[in-house]
C-alpha positions as a printed Julia matrix, in Angstrom:
726×3 Matrix{Float64}:
  -9.23   24.99   15.58
  -7.27   22.0    14.12
  -7.48   21.55   10.49
  -9.91   18.92    9.74
  -7.46   17.05    7.54
  -5.65   15.82   10.55
  -8.64   13.99   12.26
 -10.98   11.31   11.14
 -14.45   12.59   11.39
 -17.32   11.01   13.67
 -19.29    9.78   10.72
 -16.48    8.19    8.87
 -17.59    5.13    7.01
 -17.09    1.94    8.5
 -17.83   -1.42    6.83
 -18.08   -4.93    7.87
 -15.7    -6.88    5.33
 -18.19  -10.18    4.9
 -16.3   -13.33    3.68
 -18.83  -15.87    5.51
 -20.23  -17.21    2.43
 -16.87  -17.98    0.99
 -15.32  -19.4     3.93
 -17.96  -21.66    5.03
 -17.57  -23.27    1.54
 -14.4   -24.45    2.51
 -13.18  -27.93    3.81
 -12.36  -28.47    7.28
  -8.52  -28.44    6.06
  -8.51  -25.67    3.85
 -10.23  -23.62    6.89
  -7.27  -24.92    9.28
  -5.17  -23.61    6.54
  -6.51  -20.16    6.42
  -6.73  -19.9     9.9
  -2.78  -20.45   10.78
  -1.73  -18.32    7.5
  -3.94  -15.59    9.04
  -2.51  -15.46   12.26
   0.79  -15.23   10.75
  -0.84  -12.11    8.79
  -1.91  -10.54   11.91
   1.32  -10.78   13.88
   3.17   -9.8    11.19
   1.23   -6.94   10.31
   2.0    -5.05   14.02
   5.54   -4.83   12.47
   3.63   -1.65   10.46
   3.19   -0.18   14.1
   7.33    0.04   13.92
   7.4     1.02   10.81
   5.15    3.99   11.03
   5.9     6.22   13.7
   7.91    6.37   16.93
   4.54    6.61   19.1
   2.51    4.1    17.43
   3.55    1.28   19.15
   2.59    2.84   22.41
  -1.13    4.14   21.26
  -1.45    0.59   20.42
  -0.76   -1.05   23.33
  -2.33    1.81   25.67
  -5.23    1.02   23.43
  -5.58   -2.72   23.88
  -4.64   -2.42   27.76
  -8.06   -0.09   27.84
 -10.38   -2.21   25.22
  -9.27   -5.37   26.78
 -10.72   -4.45   30.33
 -13.64   -2.71   28.99
 -15.66   -2.91   25.66
 -16.65    0.33   23.95
 -20.38   -0.05   25.31
 -18.84   -0.42   29.03
 -16.54    2.37   28.67
 -18.87    4.46   27.41
 -20.39    5.1    30.83
 -17.0     5.9    32.35
 -16.45    8.09   29.46
 -19.71   10.2    30.76
 -18.61   10.13   34.26
 -15.4    11.4    33.27
 -17.2    15.03   31.62
 -16.87   13.6    27.81
 -19.65   14.1    25.52
 -21.25   11.61   23.35
 -19.77   13.48   20.2
 -16.45   13.37   21.86
 -16.57    9.72   22.72
 -17.49    8.62   19.41
 -14.25   10.99   18.49
 -12.07    8.79   20.71
 -13.63    4.95   19.29
 -12.88    7.0    15.48
  -9.54    7.62   16.72
  -8.9     4.09   18.02
 -10.51    2.43   15.04
  -8.48    4.7    13.1
  -5.26    3.53   14.62
  -5.99   -0.28   14.43
  -7.16    0.27   10.54
  -3.89    2.26    9.56
  -1.77    0.25   12.21
  -0.6     3.41   13.37
  -1.29    7.05   13.66
  -0.74    8.29    9.9
  -3.35    7.41    6.92
  -2.17    4.75    5.16
  -3.64    6.18    1.96
  -2.03   10.04    1.88
   0.51    9.58    4.88
  -0.96   12.25    6.99
  -0.72   12.29   10.58
  -4.39   11.78   12.1
  -5.0    12.76   16.07
  -8.05   12.41   18.54
 -10.69   14.94   17.64
 -11.25   15.79   21.25
  -9.04   18.09   23.86
  -6.03   16.38   25.07
  -7.34   16.91   28.72
 -10.6    14.71   28.01
  -8.78   11.79   26.56
  -6.39   12.07   29.99
  -9.59   11.77   32.3
 -10.75    8.99   30.11
  -7.77    6.9    30.22
  -7.45    7.91   34.15
 -11.3     6.55   34.45
 -10.65    3.44   32.58
 -10.36    0.05   34.19
  -7.01   -0.89   33.1
  -5.61    2.37   34.61
  -7.74    1.47   37.99
  -5.33   -1.68   37.73
  -2.08   -0.8    36.9
  -1.85    2.87   37.66
   1.73    3.27   37.61
   1.97    1.44   34.16
  -0.77    3.21   32.58
   0.32    6.61   33.66
   4.21    5.64   32.14
   1.93    4.64   28.91
   0.47    7.76   28.57
   3.22    9.68   29.54
   5.34    8.28   26.91
   2.94    8.83   23.97
   0.74   11.65   24.98
   2.82   14.56   23.96
   3.31   12.97   20.28
  -0.33   11.79   20.22
  -1.58   14.94   19.81
   1.6    17.2    18.53
   1.16   18.51   14.8
   4.3    20.12   14.43
   5.1    20.67   10.58
   7.8    17.83   10.51
   5.3    15.44   12.21
   2.15   16.42    9.95
   3.13   13.84    7.18
   5.56   10.8     6.87
   8.81   12.15    5.27
  12.3    11.84    5.24
  14.86   14.55    6.71
  13.32   17.61    7.68
  10.07   17.09    5.1
   8.48   14.43    7.86
   8.9    11.32   10.22
   9.8     8.16    9.03
  11.11    4.86   11.35
  12.43    3.6     8.6
  15.49    5.8     9.04
  16.95    7.15   12.06
  16.07   10.63   12.54
  19.62   11.79   11.32
  19.41   10.11    8.06
  18.69   12.33    4.86
  18.53   11.97    0.96
  22.2    11.03    0.86
  22.72    8.61    3.51
  19.64    6.9     1.47
  21.28    7.22   -1.75
  24.74    5.82   -0.12
  23.14    3.05    1.17
  21.59    2.05   -1.66
  24.8     1.95   -3.31
  26.17    0.0    -0.52
  23.45   -2.38   -0.78
  23.66   -3.19   -4.67
  27.53   -3.67   -3.92
  26.5    -6.66   -1.79
  23.38   -7.81   -3.89
  21.6    -7.13   -0.76
  17.97   -6.05   -1.14
  16.32   -3.17    0.99
  13.27   -4.57    1.05
  13.44   -5.95    4.45
  15.77   -3.29    6.36
  15.94   -0.42    8.27
  18.93    2.32    8.38
  20.8     3.72   11.68
  23.39    6.35   10.96
  25.4     6.59   14.1
  28.15    9.51   14.1
  31.2     8.32   15.94
  33.84   10.96   15.86
  35.52   11.31   11.98
  33.26    9.4     9.93
  29.8     8.25   10.18
  28.73    4.44   10.79
  25.46    2.97    9.29
  23.62    0.07   10.57
  21.2    -1.65    8.24
  19.23   -3.71   10.34
  17.67   -7.25    8.53
  14.21   -8.15    9.94
  14.58  -11.68   11.35
  13.68  -13.74   14.14
  17.31  -14.69   14.68
  19.37  -12.28   16.46
  22.83  -13.58   16.05
  24.53  -12.04   13.21
  27.08  -15.19   12.43
  26.19  -18.08   10.51
  23.46  -20.22   12.33
  22.51  -23.53   11.77
  20.3   -23.91    8.64
  21.97  -21.29    6.61
  24.83  -21.48    4.58
  26.51  -18.12    5.17
  25.6   -14.79    6.78
  25.77  -11.57    5.14
  26.11   -9.63    8.33
  29.55   -8.03    9.43
  31.37   -4.6     8.99
  32.07   -3.42    5.87
  34.03   -0.06    4.35
  32.12    1.13    1.63
  33.56    4.73    0.1
  35.06    5.55    3.22
  32.32    4.65    5.38
  31.56    2.08    8.04
  28.53   -0.3     7.12
  27.58   -2.5     9.73
  24.73   -5.41    8.74
  22.67   -6.81   11.69
  19.53   -8.96   12.1
  17.04   -9.09   14.48
  14.57   -6.31   13.7
  11.11   -7.3    15.07
  12.8   -10.28   16.33
   9.91  -11.78   18.85
   6.85  -10.53   16.03
   8.83  -12.7    13.27
   9.39  -15.56   15.9
   5.25  -15.5    15.6
   4.98  -15.39   12.1
   7.19  -18.23   11.54
   5.49  -20.54   14.46
   2.34  -19.77   12.3
   3.56  -20.07    8.92
   5.15  -23.85   10.36
   1.46  -24.8    11.76
  -0.02  -23.79    8.3
   2.22  -26.21    6.34
   0.51  -28.91    8.29
  -2.72  -28.22    6.39
  -1.09  -27.26    2.76
  -2.85  -28.65   -0.29
  -0.07  -29.53   -2.15
   3.96  -29.36   -2.58
   4.16  -25.87   -3.82
   2.43  -24.46   -0.98
   4.65  -26.69    1.59
   7.74  -25.38   -0.19
   6.8   -21.84   -0.27
   6.06  -22.02    3.25
   9.06  -23.16    4.23
  11.02  -20.57    2.19
   9.07  -17.68    3.79
   9.38  -19.05    7.53
  13.42  -19.24    6.37
  13.36  -15.66    5.03
  11.62  -14.12    8.47
  14.27  -16.37   10.45
  17.25  -15.43    8.89
  16.36  -11.96    7.45
  16.72  -13.31    3.76
  15.26  -11.72    1.1
  16.55  -14.3    -1.31
  14.62  -17.05    0.23
  11.65  -14.86    0.27
  11.82  -14.95   -3.81
  12.31  -18.26   -3.75
   8.99  -18.86   -1.96
   7.69  -16.27   -4.42
   8.62  -18.97   -7.22
   6.8   -21.69   -5.4
   3.63  -19.43   -5.25
   3.48  -18.69   -8.52
   3.96  -22.16   -9.22
   0.36  -22.81   -6.94
  -2.02  -22.43   -9.75
  -5.38  -21.64   -8.89
  -5.47  -22.47   -5.19
  -8.85  -22.49   -3.19
  -7.31  -20.46   -0.5
  -4.86  -17.64   -1.79
  -2.39  -15.77    0.54
   1.01  -13.63    0.48
   3.12  -12.43    3.09
   6.08  -10.08    3.66
   7.74   -7.0     3.14
   5.55   -6.22    0.3
   4.99   -2.17   -0.95
   7.63    0.31   -0.69
   5.22    3.13   -1.03
   5.82    4.3     2.3
   9.54    4.47    2.35
  10.38    8.07    1.48
  13.24    6.56   -0.48
  10.84    4.12   -2.31
  13.24    0.72   -1.66
  12.19   -0.58    1.7
   8.83   -2.87    1.69
   5.62   -2.37    4.12
   5.18   -5.73    5.96
   1.8    -6.85    4.71
  -0.2   -10.3     4.69
  -3.58  -11.68    3.24
  -5.51  -14.33    3.03
  -8.53  -14.91    0.96
 -11.24  -17.33   -0.88
 -11.28  -17.44   -4.47
 -14.73  -16.46   -5.94
 -15.05  -18.83   -8.82
 -17.68  -16.72  -10.9
 -15.9   -13.72  -10.85
 -12.31  -15.33  -11.68
 -13.66  -16.82  -14.71
 -13.72  -13.37  -16.07
 -10.62  -12.83  -15.34
  -9.17  -15.88  -16.86
 -11.06  -14.84  -20.3
  -8.98  -11.48  -19.76
  -5.8   -13.53  -19.11
  -6.06  -15.85  -22.26
  -6.75  -12.75  -24.64
  -3.76  -11.06  -23.31
  -1.51  -12.08  -25.86
  -4.3   -10.59  -28.36
  -4.11   -7.16  -26.08
  -0.26   -6.58  -25.46
   0.1    -5.6   -29.03
  -2.35   -2.68  -29.07
   0.1    -0.87  -26.25
   1.73    1.96  -27.9
   5.4     0.85  -28.15
   7.29   -1.55  -30.32
   7.22   -5.09  -30.05
  11.08   -5.15  -28.71
   9.97   -3.07  -25.77
   7.69   -5.76  -25.01
   8.6    -8.91  -22.74
  10.17  -11.76  -24.87
   6.99  -14.07  -23.84
   4.14  -13.29  -22.17
   3.98  -15.4   -18.78
   0.07  -16.3   -17.9
  -0.37  -15.8   -14.82
  -3.26  -16.72  -12.52
  -5.68  -13.93  -11.98
  -8.46  -14.34   -9.7
 -11.24  -12.85   -7.66
 -10.82  -13.12   -4.23
 -13.15  -12.2    -1.27
 -10.57  -11.51    1.8
 -10.57  -13.31    5.04
  -7.5   -11.54    6.39
  -5.51   -8.3     5.34
  -3.3    -7.18    7.41
  -0.91   -4.09    7.1
  -1.76   -0.58    7.17
  -4.8    -0.79    3.95
  -6.39   -3.07    1.93
  -5.98   -2.36   -1.86
  -8.64   -3.14   -4.56
  -6.31   -5.8    -6.79
  -2.48   -6.54   -6.42
   0.03   -7.72   -9.05
   3.06   -9.47   -6.85
   5.96  -10.34   -6.54
   7.62   -7.18   -6.98
  10.8    -8.67   -7.56
  11.72   -7.42  -11.21
  13.9   -10.15  -12.09
  11.0   -12.99  -11.35
   8.58  -10.94  -12.86
  10.17  -10.37  -15.91
  11.43  -14.04  -16.67
   9.28  -16.01  -14.54
   5.96  -14.47  -14.24
   3.46  -13.26  -11.19
   0.21  -13.45  -10.1
  -2.78  -10.93  -10.3
  -5.59  -10.57   -7.87
  -8.71   -8.87   -7.56
 -10.48   -8.17   -3.98
 -14.05   -8.71   -4.75
 -15.53   -7.77   -1.38
 -13.38   -4.76   -0.89
 -14.33   -3.18   -4.24
 -17.98   -4.39   -3.49
 -18.24   -2.05   -0.5
 -15.19    0.58   -0.78
 -16.79    1.83   -4.04
 -20.51    2.04   -2.9
 -21.15    5.95   -3.65
 -23.99    7.93   -2.04
 -25.38   10.56   -4.87
 -25.29   13.68   -2.16
 -21.62   12.77   -1.19
 -20.69   12.53   -4.94
 -18.33   15.98   -5.44
 -17.38   18.11   -8.31
 -19.25   16.07  -10.73
 -22.52   17.7   -13.29
 -25.83   16.62  -11.8
 -26.48   15.0   -14.77
 -23.19   12.49  -14.56
 -24.24   11.52  -11.18
 -26.87    8.86  -11.59
 -24.66    7.08  -14.88
 -21.7     7.22  -12.38
 -23.29    5.81   -9.07
 -24.42    2.79  -11.51
 -21.27    2.12  -13.7
 -18.6     3.33  -10.75
 -18.29   -0.3    -9.92
 -18.42   -2.26  -13.22
 -15.96    0.47  -14.96
 -13.38    0.13  -11.67
 -13.38   -3.74  -11.97
 -12.44   -3.3   -15.83
  -9.78   -0.61  -14.81
  -8.6    -3.1   -12.06
  -8.16   -6.12  -14.02
  -6.36   -4.25  -16.94
  -3.8    -2.1   -14.58
  -3.0    -5.27  -12.7
  -2.57   -7.68  -15.53
  -1.62   -5.45  -18.91
  -0.27   -2.66  -16.84
   1.81   -3.75  -13.91
   2.42   -7.36  -16.25
   3.56   -5.29  -19.37
   6.67   -3.84  -20.36
  10.5    -4.96  -20.86
  13.42   -3.85  -18.62
  16.91   -3.93  -20.72
  19.14   -5.56  -18.6
  23.02   -6.1   -18.82
  23.67   -8.99  -16.31
  26.95   -9.35  -14.06
  28.48  -11.47  -16.91
  27.7    -8.45  -19.33
  25.03  -10.61  -21.24
  22.6    -8.4   -22.9
  18.97   -9.42  -22.74
  18.47   -6.97  -26.16
  20.4    -6.26  -29.35
  22.22   -3.05  -27.48
  23.38   -2.37  -31.34
  20.41   -2.24  -33.42
  17.6    -1.37  -30.71
  16.38    1.93  -31.56
  14.5     4.28  -29.48
  11.4     5.36  -30.9
  11.36    8.64  -28.89
  14.73    9.81  -30.24
  15.08    7.69  -33.3
  18.79    6.65  -31.87
  20.32    3.65  -30.2
  19.07    2.87  -27.14
  22.2     4.12  -25.03
  21.12    3.12  -21.22
  19.67   -0.15  -19.52
  19.93   -1.7   -16.08
  23.39   -2.78  -15.01
  24.14   -6.26  -12.63
  21.97   -6.06   -9.57
  20.36   -2.63  -10.29
  16.25   -2.93  -10.2
  13.62   -0.4   -10.96
  13.11    0.55   -7.46
  17.05    0.79   -7.06
  17.28    3.09  -10.17
  13.86    5.23   -9.96
  13.75    5.36   -6.34
  11.28    8.28   -4.85
   9.63    8.22   -8.17
   9.46    4.57   -8.84
   6.16    3.78   -6.85
   3.67    6.54   -8.26
   5.46    6.24  -11.95
   4.6     2.56  -12.46
   1.0     3.07  -10.61
   0.78    6.05  -13.7
   1.83    3.87  -16.25
  -0.64    0.49  -15.39
  -3.4     3.29  -14.77
  -2.49    5.0   -18.42
  -2.79    1.0   -19.9
  -6.21    0.52  -18.02
  -7.41    3.55  -19.99
  -6.06    2.96  -22.95
  -7.07   -0.68  -23.35
 -10.54   -0.37  -21.83
 -11.22    1.5   -25.34
 -11.12   -1.97  -26.64
 -14.5    -3.76  -27.3
 -13.14   -7.05  -27.2
 -12.06   -6.33  -23.27
 -15.3    -4.63  -22.59
 -17.25   -7.59  -23.95
 -15.07  -10.47  -21.35
 -16.41   -8.13  -18.68
 -19.95   -8.67  -19.78
 -20.66   -4.99  -21.64
 -21.61   -4.72  -25.2
 -23.11   -1.67  -26.89
 -24.38    1.39  -25.17
 -23.36   -0.21  -21.6
 -19.95   -0.66  -23.14
 -19.74    3.02  -23.88
 -21.14    3.84  -20.55
 -17.97    2.15  -18.9
 -15.53    3.94  -20.93
 -16.98    6.96  -20.16
 -17.69    6.46  -16.49
 -14.07    5.16  -16.11
 -12.3     7.81  -17.89
 -14.4    10.34  -16.18
 -13.42    8.49  -12.63
 -10.1     9.09  -13.54
  -9.91   12.97  -14.4
 -12.38   13.33  -11.08
  -9.48   11.07   -9.23
  -7.18   13.47  -10.64
  -8.61   16.32   -8.97
  -9.04   14.44   -5.56
  -5.43   13.85   -5.86
  -4.24   17.57   -4.63
  -5.67   16.21   -1.22
  -2.23   14.38   -1.08
  -0.11   17.16   -2.15
   1.67   19.02    0.4
   2.62   22.44   -0.6
   5.17   23.26    2.11
   7.43   20.57    0.93
   6.43   20.44   -2.58
   5.75   16.48   -2.24
   3.44   13.99   -3.33
   2.08   11.84    0.0
   0.4     9.23   -1.98
   1.55    7.4    -5.17
  -1.66    6.52   -6.34
  -3.64    9.74   -6.48
  -0.09   11.52   -7.77
  -0.29    9.56  -10.69
  -4.06   10.44  -10.99
  -3.26   13.75  -10.97
  -0.5    13.46  -13.55
  -3.13   11.93  -15.93
  -5.5    15.0   -15.29
  -2.58   17.0   -16.28
  -2.09   15.05  -19.33
  -5.66   14.94  -20.58
  -6.28   18.86  -19.95
  -3.32   19.63  -21.86
  -4.52   17.67  -24.68
  -7.18   20.64  -25.31
  -9.89   20.43  -28.0
 -12.37   20.63  -25.01
 -11.7    16.99  -23.93
 -11.62   17.7   -20.4
 -13.12   21.17  -18.72
 -12.22   21.76  -15.19
 -13.88   25.4   -13.76
 -13.93   26.98  -10.39
 -17.62   27.65   -9.38
 -19.42   28.73   -6.23
 -21.65   25.63   -4.56
 -24.94   25.89   -3.57
 -23.56   26.56    0.46
 -21.87   29.92   -1.04
 -18.27   28.03   -0.68
 -15.92   27.38   -3.52
 -16.42   24.36   -5.58
 -15.15   23.28   -8.61
 -16.88   20.89  -11.63
 -14.91   18.55  -13.93
 -16.53   17.33  -17.39
 -15.28   14.91  -20.2
 -16.53   14.99  -23.68
 -16.93   11.59  -24.35
 -17.42   12.23  -28.21
 -13.49   12.69  -27.74
 -12.31    9.87  -25.9
 -11.66    7.71  -28.43
  -9.86   10.61  -30.64
  -8.02   13.12  -28.37
  -8.02   11.13  -25.24
  -6.63    7.84  -27.12
  -4.21    9.73  -28.58
  -2.92   11.62  -25.54
  -2.54    8.36  -23.66
  -0.77    7.01  -26.61
   1.87    9.89  -26.74
   2.23    9.71  -23.0
   2.24    6.07  -22.23
   4.89    5.36  -24.83
   7.37    7.93  -23.24
   6.73    6.22  -19.69
   7.64    2.79  -21.26
  10.44    3.96  -23.07
  11.67    5.73  -20.15
  11.45    2.8   -18.0
  12.69   -0.01  -20.19
  15.94    1.87  -20.85
  16.63    2.88  -16.95
  16.48    6.66  -18.26
  16.2     7.99  -14.58
  16.97   11.82  -15.79
  14.42   11.85  -18.75
  11.65    9.98  -16.97
  11.77   12.09  -13.74
  12.13   15.46  -16.02
   8.88   13.99  -17.74
   6.82   12.97  -14.44
   8.12   15.65  -11.98
   6.98   18.37  -14.81
   3.05   16.52  -15.08
   3.29   16.43  -11.14
   3.87   20.19  -10.4
   1.13   22.03   -8.38
   1.07   25.57   -8.8
  -1.17   28.38   -9.58
   0.55   29.61  -12.94
  -1.4    28.3   -16.34
  -4.75   27.87  -17.12
  -5.63   26.36  -13.62
  -4.97   27.2   -10.11
  -4.49   24.09   -8.52
  -2.86   25.4    -5.64
  -6.71   27.23   -5.01
  -8.44   24.07   -6.28
  -6.44   22.17   -3.4
  -8.04   24.04   -1.14
 -11.54   23.51   -2.13
 -10.7    19.75   -2.26
  -9.85   19.97    0.9
 -13.0    21.57    1.97
 -15.39   18.83    0.05
 -13.06   15.72    0.99
 -14.68   12.7     1.7
 -12.45    9.94    4.43
 -11.59    6.63    3.36
 -13.97    4.2     4.69
 -12.33    1.92    7.34
 -12.67   -2.09    7.16
 -13.99   -4.25    9.75
 -12.41   -8.01    9.36
 -13.65  -11.11   11.23
 -11.32  -13.54   13.12
 -10.86  -17.17   13.08
 -10.52  -19.52   16.13
 -10.03  -23.04   16.38
 -12.77  -24.85   18.44
 -11.97  -28.13   19.01
 -11.46  -30.0    15.34
 -13.14  -27.18   13.44
 -12.31  -23.32   12.68
 -15.26  -20.87   13.55
 -15.35  -17.7    11.82
 -16.41  -14.64   14.1
 -17.25  -11.5    12.5
 -17.97   -7.87   14.24
 -20.55   -5.14   13.33
 -19.67   -2.78   10.66
 -18.75    0.33   13.3
 -15.8     1.88   14.93
 -16.88   -0.3    18.46
 -17.02   -3.28   15.75
 -13.55   -2.65   14.53
 -12.27   -1.98   18.16
 -13.54   -5.24   19.35
 -12.15   -7.5    16.43
  -8.87   -6.01   17.49
  -8.77   -6.86   21.04
 -10.22  -10.06   20.06
  -7.51  -10.97   17.33
  -4.62  -11.33   20.08
  -6.13  -12.04   23.47
  -4.5   -15.51   23.59
  -0.84  -13.55   24.3
  -1.92  -10.18   24.88
   0.2    -9.32   28.25
   3.58  -11.14   26.5
   2.86   -9.35   22.67
   2.65   -5.81   24.52
   5.68   -6.4    26.53
   7.43   -7.48   23.36
   6.07   -4.11   21.38
   7.27   -1.6    23.93
  10.68   -3.4    24.27
  11.29   -2.97   20.6
   9.92    0.49   20.63
  12.07    1.43   23.67
  15.27   -0.53   22.16
  15.41    2.32   19.35
  13.81    5.16   20.96
  16.9     7.43   21.01
  17.2     6.75   17.07
  14.45    9.19   16.17
  15.87   12.3    17.96
């Protein structure tokens, strides 16, 4: 019997992400622009298969070949004849949908491997009975043989993503460990190279180790080529180790991305969009993060576009070291009514920022008012879809030039809809209120988290010329009462300094800002909440956070004492902080459920949120910001690791509670996204039903124009690196 956390249940939620209304309001030019950007995003999103696990690309191609020949409905008869029950066939469809939705065989939220919930011999029988196998028996047999072992394997190391013996990663070759990652980060800093678009391959050649840093680019040559001033490629000696910087990672996919971005340029609405796409193309052609930064600068200047998008190697959550970006690309249409609320929040930002619990010297010198829009997602390619985003992630741009915030409205609408009978760990009297206000309260939290969470706080920096952006002789540390003694130097960034904890720590800081500022009546009024309703929104926002902290235990691995999901670790940390505040603010007790199995109840005393709760978050949030501003890695890590600890000591047995959480967990929903298709001079929107079969159909139709070439490219890319994972 396989532990249920390693497969997706047959009744997993699958919802269609509707955007038809918003799409049909676009002009013909805007539709063309959205179409070609979507194509670029979808082809780039396939990179994630190669960033996730050695077998993901093979499994993807296997599924594509099966479903290109037979739809899920047609294949069902074949499955029955091959001896599969209806439950087993549904389990196969759910697995396939899960692989597409996560762009690999590890959950994008939690980084746990999932395997098909049907016997291996049954799946093999289905593959062999398929039309694809009948048409190409040798190729399909070889494909099955290449991935079937890893497809089902649940050896300890393969249960989750991680570096070295902690898990699986394809950001690093299989012989890399944490020390290799740290050394390479120092090398990259010395060359002023970003790790965002790289992978690391270690080769032991006799006396000393050699490292290959590979950049994602369409260009395969390492020498300077037409269109660039100089190449950053070459061989270098660093700390008695040999480093080689090479190009060409994901080459054929990067080529497709560049081609579609070029076609999108024709339909751009203005010069900022045209220049932005030109720089993105340069970035993906040559493997230049600097060009992507330049594109991001034009993107920030493109205020209030009707069609919003972003693309590239963005979030570093899934790199075990926390420095390399996973590819993602999104295209979305502005929801004007909801965006007006966010615009009002932006206008109030300069009044709200001084409310935060750190001295004004620890805040940016000027608040660069960003765009903050609510978007209906047309396309979100990558491993998963968030509810809100604050980008770009480049510290130097965010600190001095600005950023944008987006809230993904149609994602929020379906992702957080909850059925009462599936609401775990709450008292009965809280459940109706929770269902009523969960959506509106989360909207407030996302707004504050993205704009004033990720958008706040200053980093103290001494640049390469020795110039400081603060008065280092007078700046006092409010935690110690002494002069600040540490800061960021040269090309050091938040990610490169705080590495493995950077993502979760920053999410925790942003979540705390949301909790702290949602107590402000002006904020609640902006979102249309007054009086008793406003208090209910606050109560459910805080209750939702402490419940999420408990749910977060699903994403902790006791064997390696590691967290697999940045946001959920952050929420567990906040639960610990609020439990520590005492005075009956938060209650957490183990009980026996109506089914006779272990259960838990979490409660929050709403009368103490504005006093005990606010004071606890005030103290903790100030510490988080001070350690971040001053680049105090040692202090920040000690604080964060302490609250992240999951053990059975103290007032609560969190290891036992984790078992209860796993027993009663509900898997995250999967989203079915539409496709766009050019028909003559117009663009059609093709939508699908919200089911596993609908999700599968959307993916087989998404890449039908060049399916065979694309599949050949993916297999070749996978095969090239196969020896590196052993």
